DSSP file (Angstrom, degrees, kcal/mol; ACC not computed):
  #  RESIDUE AA STRUCTURE BP1 BP2  ACC     N-H-->O    O-->H-N    N-H-->O    O-->H-N    TCO  KAPPA ALPHA  PHI   PSI    X-CA   Y-CA   Z-CA
    1    1 A M              0   0    0      0, 0.0     2,-0.5     0, 0.0     0, 0.0   0.000 360.0 360.0 360.0 134.9  105.5   -3.8    8.7
    2    2 A K        -     0   0    0      0, 0.0     2,-0.4     0, 0.0     0, 0.0  -0.756 360.0-150.1 -95.0 132.1  102.0   -5.2    8.4
    3    3 A R        -     0   0    0     -2,-0.5     2,-0.3     0, 0.0     0, 0.0  -0.809  16.6-178.0-102.8 142.7   99.3   -3.9   10.7
    4    4 A G        -     0   0    0     -2,-0.4     2,-0.3     0, 0.0     0, 0.0  -0.800  35.0 -83.7-129.9 173.7   96.4   -6.0   11.8
    5    5 A L        -     0   0    0     -2,-0.3     2,-0.5     1,-0.0     0, 0.0  -0.596  36.8-147.2 -79.2 137.3   93.3   -5.5   13.9
    6    6 A V        +     0   0    0     -2,-0.3     2,-0.3     3,-0.0    -1,-0.0  -0.913  50.3  87.0-106.3 129.3   93.8   -6.0   17.6
    7    7 A G  S    S-     0   0    0     -2,-0.5     3,-0.1     3,-0.0    -2,-0.0  -0.980  79.3 -27.3 171.6-167.2   90.8   -7.5   19.5
    8    8 A A        -     0   0    0     -2,-0.3     3,-0.1     1,-0.1     2,-0.0  -0.434  69.7-106.5 -69.8 141.5   89.2  -10.7   20.5
    9    9 A P        -     0   0    0      0, 0.0    -1,-0.1     0, 0.0     2,-0.1  -0.334  41.5 -96.0 -67.1 152.5   89.9  -13.6   18.3
   10   10 A R        -     0   0    0      1,-0.1     2,-0.3    -3,-0.1    -3,-0.0  -0.401  41.0-113.7 -68.5 144.1   87.0  -14.7   16.1
   11   11 A R        -     0   0    0     -2,-0.1     2,-0.2    -3,-0.1    -1,-0.1  -0.571  26.0-135.7 -79.7 139.8   85.0  -17.6   17.4
   12   12 A R     >  -     0   0    0     -2,-0.3     4,-1.8     1,-0.1     3,-0.2  -0.600  19.3-116.7 -91.0 157.9   85.1  -20.8   15.6
   13   13 A R  H  > S+     0   0    0      1,-0.2     4,-2.5    -2,-0.2     5,-0.2   0.864 114.4  56.2 -62.3 -36.0   82.1  -22.8   14.9
   14   14 A S  H  > S+     0   0    0      1,-0.2     4,-2.4     2,-0.2    -1,-0.2   0.883 105.7  51.2 -66.1 -36.3   83.3  -25.7   17.0
   15   15 A Q  H  > S+     0   0    0      2,-0.2     4,-2.4    -3,-0.2    -1,-0.2   0.892 110.1  49.6 -66.1 -37.7   83.6  -23.4   20.0
   16   16 A V  H  X S+     0   0    0     -4,-1.8     4,-2.5     2,-0.2    -2,-0.2   0.916 111.2  49.3 -66.2 -42.3   80.1  -22.2   19.5
   17   17 A R  H  X S+     0   0    0     -4,-2.5     4,-2.5     2,-0.2    -2,-0.2   0.902 111.2  49.3 -63.8 -40.5   78.8  -25.8   19.3
   18   18 A V  H  X S+     0   0    0     -4,-2.4     4,-2.6     2,-0.2    -1,-0.2   0.924 111.3  49.3 -64.5 -43.4   80.6  -26.8   22.4
   19   19 A R  H  X S+     0   0    0     -4,-2.4     4,-2.4     2,-0.2    -2,-0.2   0.915 111.9  48.6 -62.5 -42.0   79.2  -23.8   24.3
   20   20 A E  H  X S+     0   0    0     -4,-2.5     4,-2.3     2,-0.2    -1,-0.2   0.899 111.7  50.0 -63.9 -39.8   75.7  -24.6   23.1
   21   21 A A  H  X S+     0   0    0     -4,-2.5     4,-2.4     2,-0.2    -2,-0.2   0.900 110.5  49.8 -65.1 -40.0   76.2  -28.2   24.1
   22   22 A D  H  X S+     0   0    0     -4,-2.6     4,-2.6     2,-0.2    -2,-0.2   0.900 110.5  49.8 -65.4 -40.0   77.4  -27.1   27.6
   23   23 A E  H  X S+     0   0    0     -4,-2.4     4,-2.2     2,-0.2    -2,-0.2   0.897 110.9  49.9 -65.0 -38.9   74.4  -24.8   27.9
   24   24 A E  H  X S+     0   0    0     -4,-2.3     4,-2.2     2,-0.2    -2,-0.2   0.906 111.2  48.8 -64.6 -41.4   72.1  -27.7   27.0
   25   25 A L  H  X S+     0   0    0     -4,-2.4     4,-2.6     2,-0.2    -2,-0.2   0.898 109.3  52.9 -65.3 -40.1   73.8  -29.9   29.5
   26   26 A D  H  X S+     0   0    0     -4,-2.6     4,-2.5     2,-0.2    -2,-0.2   0.911 109.4  48.9 -60.5 -42.5   73.4  -27.2   32.2
   27   27 A R  H  X S+     0   0    0     -4,-2.2     4,-2.1     1,-0.2    -1,-0.2   0.908 111.6  49.6 -62.7 -40.8   69.7  -27.0   31.4
   28   28 A A  H  X S+     0   0    0     -4,-2.2     4,-2.3     2,-0.2    -2,-0.2   0.899 110.3  50.1 -65.5 -40.2   69.4  -30.8   31.7
   29   29 A V  H  X S+     0   0    0     -4,-2.6     4,-2.6     1,-0.2    -2,-0.2   0.923 110.5  49.8 -64.6 -43.6   71.3  -30.8   35.0
   30   30 A R  H  X S+     0   0    0     -4,-2.5     4,-2.4     1,-0.2    -1,-0.2   0.890 110.3  51.0 -61.7 -38.4   69.0  -28.1   36.4
   31   31 A A  H  X S+     0   0    0     -4,-2.1     4,-2.3     2,-0.2    -1,-0.2   0.902 111.0  48.2 -65.4 -40.6   66.0  -30.1   35.3
   32   32 A V  H  X S+     0   0    0     -4,-2.3     4,-2.5     2,-0.2    -2,-0.2   0.913 111.2  50.0 -66.3 -41.8   67.3  -33.2   37.0
   33   33 A V  H  X S+     0   0    0     -4,-2.6     4,-2.3     2,-0.2    -2,-0.2   0.907 111.1  49.4 -63.9 -41.2   68.0  -31.3   40.2
   34   34 A R  H  X S+     0   0    0     -4,-2.4     4,-2.4     2,-0.2    -1,-0.2   0.913 111.6  49.0 -62.7 -41.9   64.5  -29.8   40.2
   35   35 A A  H  X S+     0   0    0     -4,-2.3     4,-2.2     1,-0.2    -2,-0.2   0.892 111.5  49.3 -65.4 -38.8   63.0  -33.3   39.6
   36   36 A Q  H  X S+     0   0    0     -4,-2.5     4,-2.6     2,-0.2    -1,-0.2   0.878 110.1  50.9 -68.5 -36.7   65.1  -34.7   42.5
   37   37 A L  H  X S+     0   0    0     -4,-2.3     4,-2.6     2,-0.2    -2,-0.2   0.924 110.2  49.4 -64.3 -43.5   64.0  -31.9   44.8
   38   38 A R  H  X S+     0   0    0     -4,-2.4     4,-2.0     1,-0.2    -2,-0.2   0.906 112.4  48.5 -60.7 -41.7   60.3  -32.6   43.9
   39   39 A L  H  X S+     0   0    0     -4,-2.2     4,-2.5     2,-0.2    -2,-0.2   0.898 110.5  50.8 -65.0 -41.6   60.9  -36.3   44.6
   40   40 A A  H  X S+     0   0    0     -4,-2.6     4,-2.6     1,-0.2    -2,-0.2   0.909 110.2  49.2 -64.0 -42.1   62.6  -35.5   47.9
   41   41 A L  H  X S+     0   0    0     -4,-2.6     4,-2.2     2,-0.2    -1,-0.2   0.881 110.8  50.8 -65.6 -36.9   59.7  -33.2   49.0
   42   42 A T  H  X S+     0   0    0     -4,-2.0     4,-2.2     2,-0.2    -2,-0.2   0.927 111.1  48.0 -63.9 -45.1   57.2  -36.0   48.1
   43   43 A T  H  X S+     0   0    0     -4,-2.5     4,-2.3     1,-0.2    -2,-0.2   0.921 112.3  48.6 -62.3 -44.6   59.1  -38.5   50.1
   44   44 A C  H  X S+     0   0    0     -4,-2.6     4,-2.7     1,-0.2    -1,-0.2   0.882 109.6  53.6 -62.8 -37.7   59.3  -36.2   53.1
   45   45 A G  H  X S+     0   0    0     -4,-2.2     4,-2.5     2,-0.2    -1,-0.2   0.897 108.3  49.2 -63.6 -40.6   55.6  -35.5   52.8
   46   46 A L  H  X S+     0   0    0     -4,-2.2     4,-2.4     2,-0.2    -2,-0.2   0.925 111.9  48.5 -64.0 -44.0   54.9  -39.3   52.8
   47   47 A V  H  X S+     0   0    0     -4,-2.3     4,-2.4     1,-0.2    -2,-0.2   0.929 113.1  47.6 -61.4 -45.3   57.1  -39.7   55.9
   48   48 A A  H  X S+     0   0    0     -4,-2.7     4,-2.7     1,-0.2     5,-0.2   0.899 110.6  52.1 -63.5 -40.5   55.4  -36.8   57.7
   49   49 A A  H  X S+     0   0    0     -4,-2.5     4,-2.7     2,-0.2     5,-0.2   0.919 110.0  48.3 -62.7 -43.3   51.9  -38.1   56.7
   50   50 A V  H  X S+     0   0    0     -4,-2.4     4,-2.6     2,-0.2     5,-0.2   0.933 113.3  47.4 -62.7 -45.1   52.7  -41.5   58.2
   51   51 A L  H  X S+     0   0    0     -4,-2.4     4,-2.5     2,-0.2    -2,-0.2   0.910 113.8  47.1 -63.5 -41.9   54.0  -40.0   61.4
   52   52 A V  H  X S+     0   0    0     -4,-2.7     4,-2.7     2,-0.2     5,-0.2   0.922 113.3  48.3 -66.5 -43.5   51.1  -37.6   61.8
   53   53 A L  H  X S+     0   0    0     -4,-2.7     4,-2.5    -5,-0.2    -2,-0.2   0.910 113.3  47.1 -64.9 -41.3   48.5  -40.4   61.1
   54   54 A L  H  X S+     0   0    0     -4,-2.6     4,-2.7    -5,-0.2     5,-0.2   0.936 113.7  47.7 -64.7 -44.9   50.2  -42.8   63.6
   55   55 A T  H  X S+     0   0    0     -4,-2.5     4,-2.2    -5,-0.2    -2,-0.2   0.922 113.3  48.0 -62.1 -43.7   50.4  -40.1   66.2
   56   56 A A  H  X S+     0   0    0     -4,-2.7     4,-2.8     2,-0.2     5,-0.3   0.907 112.0  50.0 -63.9 -41.6   46.8  -39.1   65.7
   57   57 A T  H  X S+     0   0    0     -4,-2.5     4,-2.0     1,-0.2     8,-0.2   0.937 112.8  45.8 -62.6 -46.4   45.7  -42.7   65.8
   58   58 A F  H  < S+     0   0    0     -4,-2.7    -1,-0.2     1,-0.2    -2,-0.2   0.865 118.9  42.6 -65.4 -35.0   47.6  -43.4   69.1
   59   59 A A  H  < S+     0   0    0     -4,-2.2    -2,-0.2    -5,-0.2    -1,-0.2   0.856 121.4  36.7 -80.0 -35.5   46.3  -40.2   70.6
   60   60 A L  H  < S+     0   0    0     -4,-2.8    -2,-0.2    -5,-0.2    -3,-0.2   0.684 107.2  63.3 -96.1 -19.4   42.7  -40.3   69.5
   61   61 A V    >X  -     0   0    0     -4,-2.0     4,-1.8    -5,-0.3     3,-0.5  -0.872  58.9-171.7-110.7 101.7   41.8  -44.1   69.7
   62   62 A P  H 3> S+     0   0    0      0, 0.0     4,-2.2     0, 0.0     5,-0.2   0.819  83.2  60.7 -63.2 -30.7   42.1  -45.3   73.3
   63   63 A A  H 3> S+     0   0    0      1,-0.2     4,-1.0     2,-0.2    -5,-0.1   0.887 107.1  45.3 -65.2 -37.3   41.7  -48.9   72.3
   64   64 A V  H <4 S+     0   0    0     -3,-0.5     3,-0.3    -7,-0.2    10,-0.3   0.901 113.3  50.1 -70.4 -40.7   44.8  -48.8   70.2
   65   65 A R  H  < S+     0   0    0     -4,-1.8    -2,-0.2    -8,-0.2    -1,-0.2   0.843 114.6  44.1 -66.2 -33.1   46.7  -47.0   72.9
   66   66 A A  H  < S+     0   0    0     -4,-2.2    -1,-0.2    -5,-0.2    -2,-0.2   0.620  89.5 108.1 -88.9 -13.2   45.7  -49.5   75.5
   67   67 A A     <  -     0   0    0     -4,-1.0     7,-2.9    -3,-0.3     2,-0.3  -0.323  52.7-156.2 -69.5 147.6   46.3  -52.7   73.4
   68   68 A D  E     -A   73   0A   0      5,-0.3     2,-0.5     6,-0.1    -2,-0.1  -0.940  11.8-158.5-123.9 146.5   49.3  -54.9   74.2
   69   69 A V  E >  S-A   72   0A   0      3,-3.3     3,-1.6    -2,-0.3    -2,-0.0  -0.953  85.8 -24.7-123.9 108.6   51.2  -57.4   72.1
   70   70 A L  T 3  S-     0   0    0     -2,-0.5    -1,-0.1     1,-0.3     0, 0.0   0.868 128.2 -49.7  55.1  39.5   53.0  -60.0   74.2
   71   71 A G  T 3  S+     0   0    0      1,-0.2    -1,-0.3     0, 0.0    -3,-0.0   0.444 118.3 111.7  83.4  -0.4   53.0  -57.5   77.1
   72   72 A V  E <  S-A   69   0A   0     -3,-1.6    -3,-3.3     2,-0.0    -1,-0.2  -0.902  77.6-105.9-106.8 132.8   54.4  -54.6   75.0
   73   73 A P  E >>  -A   68   0A   0      0, 0.0     4,-1.7     0, 0.0     3,-0.7  -0.282  26.9-123.6 -57.9 139.5   52.1  -51.7   74.2
   74   74 A L  H 3> S+     0   0    0     -7,-2.9     4,-2.8   -10,-0.3     5,-0.3   0.857 108.2  59.0 -55.9 -41.5   50.9  -51.7   70.6
   75   75 A P  H 3> S+     0   0    0      0, 0.0     4,-2.4     0, 0.0    -1,-0.2   0.893 106.8  48.9 -57.2 -37.3   52.2  -48.2   69.8
   76   76 A W  H <> S+     0   0    0     -3,-0.7     4,-2.1     2,-0.2     5,-0.3   0.902 111.5  49.0 -67.9 -39.9   55.7  -49.4   70.6
   77   77 A V  H  X>S+     0   0    0     -4,-1.7     4,-2.8     2,-0.2     5,-1.0   0.932 113.1  47.1 -64.1 -45.0   55.3  -52.5   68.5
   78   78 A V  I  X>S+     0   0    0     -4,-2.8     5,-2.1     1,-0.2     4,-0.6   0.928 114.5  46.5 -63.4 -44.4   54.0  -50.5   65.5
   79   79 A L  I  <5S+     0   0    0     -4,-2.4    -1,-0.2    -5,-0.3    -2,-0.2   0.824 122.1  35.0 -69.4 -30.6   56.8  -47.9   65.8
   80   80 A T  I  <5S+     0   0    0     -4,-2.1    -2,-0.2    -5,-0.2    -1,-0.2   0.827 131.3  22.0 -94.7 -33.3   59.6  -50.5   66.2
   81   81 A I  I  <5S+     0   0    0     -4,-2.8    -3,-0.2    -5,-0.3    -2,-0.1   0.842 127.6  36.2-104.6 -41.3   58.6  -53.3   64.0
   82   82 A V  I  X<S+     0   0    0     -5,-1.0     4,-1.0    -4,-0.6    -3,-0.2   0.884 114.9  49.9 -84.0 -40.0   56.1  -52.0   61.4
   83   83 A V  H  ><S+     0   0    0     -5,-2.1     4,-2.5    -6,-0.2     5,-0.2   0.865  99.8  63.3 -72.9 -36.6   57.4  -48.6   60.7
   84   84 A H  H  > S+     0   0    0      1,-0.2     4,-2.5     2,-0.2    -1,-0.2   0.903 102.7  47.8 -61.9 -43.6   61.1  -49.5   60.0
   85   85 A P  H  > S+     0   0    0      0, 0.0     4,-2.5     0, 0.0    -1,-0.2   0.873 111.3  53.6 -62.2 -32.6   60.4  -51.7   56.9
   86   86 A L  H  X S+     0   0    0     -4,-1.0     4,-2.5     2,-0.2    -2,-0.2   0.931 109.0  47.3 -64.8 -44.6   58.2  -48.9   55.6
   87   87 A W  H  X S+     0   0    0     -4,-2.5     4,-2.8     1,-0.2     5,-0.2   0.922 112.1  50.9 -61.0 -43.4   61.1  -46.3   56.0
   88   88 A F  H  X S+     0   0    0     -4,-2.5     4,-2.7     1,-0.2    -2,-0.2   0.922 110.7  48.2 -60.7 -44.0   63.4  -48.8   54.3
   89   89 A A  H  X S+     0   0    0     -4,-2.5     4,-2.5     2,-0.2    -1,-0.2   0.911 112.8  47.9 -64.2 -42.3   61.0  -49.2   51.4
   90   90 A L  H  X S+     0   0    0     -4,-2.5     4,-2.4     2,-0.2    -2,-0.2   0.918 113.7  47.1 -64.1 -42.8   60.5  -45.4   51.0
   91   91 A A  H  X S+     0   0    0     -4,-2.8     4,-2.5     2,-0.2     5,-0.2   0.921 112.8  48.9 -64.8 -43.7   64.3  -44.8   51.1
   92   92 A W  H  X S+     0   0    0     -4,-2.7     4,-2.3    -5,-0.2    -2,-0.2   0.923 113.1  47.2 -62.1 -45.1   65.0  -47.6   48.6
   93   93 A T  H  X S+     0   0    0     -4,-2.5     4,-2.3    -5,-0.2    -1,-0.2   0.901 111.5  51.8 -63.4 -41.0   62.3  -46.3   46.3
   94   94 A H  H  X S+     0   0    0     -4,-2.4     4,-2.3    -5,-0.2    -2,-0.2   0.933 111.0  46.4 -61.9 -46.6   63.6  -42.7   46.6
   95   95 A V  H  X S+     0   0    0     -4,-2.5     4,-2.6     1,-0.2     5,-0.2   0.913 111.6  51.6 -64.4 -42.6   67.2  -43.7   45.8
   96   96 A R  H  X S+     0   0    0     -4,-2.3     4,-2.0     1,-0.2    -1,-0.2   0.912 111.2  47.4 -61.2 -42.5   66.1  -45.8   42.8
   97   97 A R  H  X S+     0   0    0     -4,-2.3     4,-2.0     2,-0.2    -1,-0.2   0.895 111.7  50.2 -68.1 -38.8   64.0  -42.9   41.4
   98   98 A C  H  X S+     0   0    0     -4,-2.3     4,-2.2     2,-0.2    -2,-0.2   0.910 110.6  49.7 -64.4 -41.4   66.9  -40.4   41.9
   99   99 A E  H  X S+     0   0    0     -4,-2.6     4,-1.7     1,-0.2    -2,-0.2   0.886 108.4  53.3 -64.6 -37.4   69.3  -42.8   40.1
  100  100 A R  H  < S+     0   0    0     -4,-2.0     4,-0.4     1,-0.2    -1,-0.2   0.898 109.3  49.0 -63.9 -39.8   66.9  -43.2   37.2
  101  101 A L  H >< S+     0   0    0     -4,-2.0     3,-1.1     1,-0.2     4,-0.3   0.902 110.7  50.3 -65.2 -40.2   66.8  -39.4   36.9
  102  102 A E  H >< S+     0   0    0     -4,-2.2     3,-1.2     1,-0.2    -1,-0.2   0.784  97.8  67.5 -70.7 -26.0   70.6  -39.2   37.0
  103  103 A R  T 3X S+     0   0    0     -4,-1.7     4,-0.7     1,-0.3    -1,-0.2   0.684  87.8  69.5 -68.2 -15.3   70.9  -41.8   34.3
  104  104 A R  H <> S+     0   0    0     -3,-1.1     4,-1.6    -4,-0.4    -1,-0.3   0.804  86.9  68.1 -69.2 -28.7   69.3  -39.4   31.8
  105  105 A L  H <> S+     0   0    0     -3,-1.2     4,-2.4    -4,-0.3     5,-0.2   0.916  93.6  51.4 -64.3 -47.7   72.4  -37.1   31.9
  106  106 A P  H  > S+     0   0    0      0, 0.0     4,-2.4     0, 0.0    -1,-0.2   0.876 109.3  52.5 -60.8 -33.4   75.0  -39.4   30.1
  107  107 A T  H  X S+     0   0    0     -4,-0.7     4,-1.3     1,-0.2    -2,-0.2   0.886 110.2  48.2 -68.7 -36.2   72.6  -39.9   27.2
  108  108 A L  H  X S+     0   0    0     -4,-1.6     4,-0.8    -3,-0.2    -1,-0.2   0.895 112.7  48.9 -66.9 -38.3   72.1  -36.2   26.9
  109  109 A R  H  < S+     0   0    0     -4,-2.4     3,-0.4     1,-0.2    -2,-0.2   0.886 111.2  48.5 -68.6 -39.4   75.9  -35.7   27.0
  110  110 A S  H  < S+     0   0    0     -4,-2.4    -1,-0.2     1,-0.2    -2,-0.2   0.764 108.7  54.3 -75.7 -22.9   76.6  -38.4   24.4
  111  111 A N  H  < S+     0   0    0     -4,-1.3    -1,-0.2    -5,-0.2    -2,-0.2   0.695  94.8  86.2 -81.3 -18.3   74.0  -37.0   21.9
  112  112 A G  S  < S-     0   0    0     -4,-0.8   -94,-0.1    -3,-0.4   -95,-0.0  -0.200  94.4 -80.3 -76.7 170.9   75.4  -33.5   21.9
  113  113 A P              0   0    0      0, 0.0    -1,-0.1     0, 0.0    -2,-0.0  -0.311 360.0 360.0 -67.0 156.4   78.2  -32.3   19.6
  114  114 A P              0   0    0      0, 0.0   -96,-0.1     0, 0.0    -2,-0.0   0.502 360.0 360.0 -66.5 360.0   81.8  -33.2   20.6
């Protein structure tokens, strides 16, 4: 009867390459998630800045607060007609930038070892 060593099987080079490729992909995914978080915080900061500036303008400038457009107070017109296209533009830009960041992943995956 032949005796052999009992233990973990030896790793093959292909398994090591796959593991290295997976680690590289994990690093790339973490980088994309960090970039998307940074982008989200920037977008939220822009939204907050617009809201704060509008609120400050309406509160501190009596002429703006008292102005009417076709019998409707100017702050209501600004908040309902002007701000919504701005939100739409910010949201659209945010989604486009996030998608651009995510498109980097398949190229990283296809360049790695099989």
